[in-house]
C-alpha positions, -999 to +999 in steps of 0.1 A: -059+609-399-089+632-406-102+639-441-088+675-439-054+662-429-054+637-459-063+667-482-034+687-468-010+659-474-023+654-509-018+691-516+017+692-499+031+662-517+045+647-485+042+610-476+012+599-456-010+569-447-046+574-437-082+562-439-109+586-451-143+589-434-157+567-462-132+539-452-108+543-482-072+536-472-049+560-490-011+565-489+019+582-505+052+565-498+077+590-511+076+628-514+057+639-545+051+603-555+017+589-566-012+585-541-022+549-536-056+535-527-062+501-511-083+480-535-088+442-537-060+434-513-034+456-530-024+492-531-030+506-565-018+540-578-046+566-583-046+581-618-058+614-603-034+638-585-035+670-565-066+691-573-083+663-593-078+638-564-092+664-540-122+668-563-127+630-564-126+628-526-152+656-523-175+639-548-172+606-530-182+622-497-212+639-513-224+605-527-235+595-492-232+558-483-232+545-519-200+528-529 
C-alpha cells in the first residue's frame, strides 16, 4: 500500500492494513474504528484520528530518516 492509499483509507474510515514509506505498520480492523500502529510487538491504537493523523503522517515524512 502506498502512503497516498493509506491516507485515503484513513480519510474514508474503511478497514486497511499497510506499511508507510517510513516503515510504520498501520491498520484499521473495522469500519470507522481506531487506527492502530505496530509498536513493540503489539498493535496500539493511535490517539490521533482523521485529519490529525494525516498531519502526523506528513510531519513524520518531513522529519527525514530520524525516528
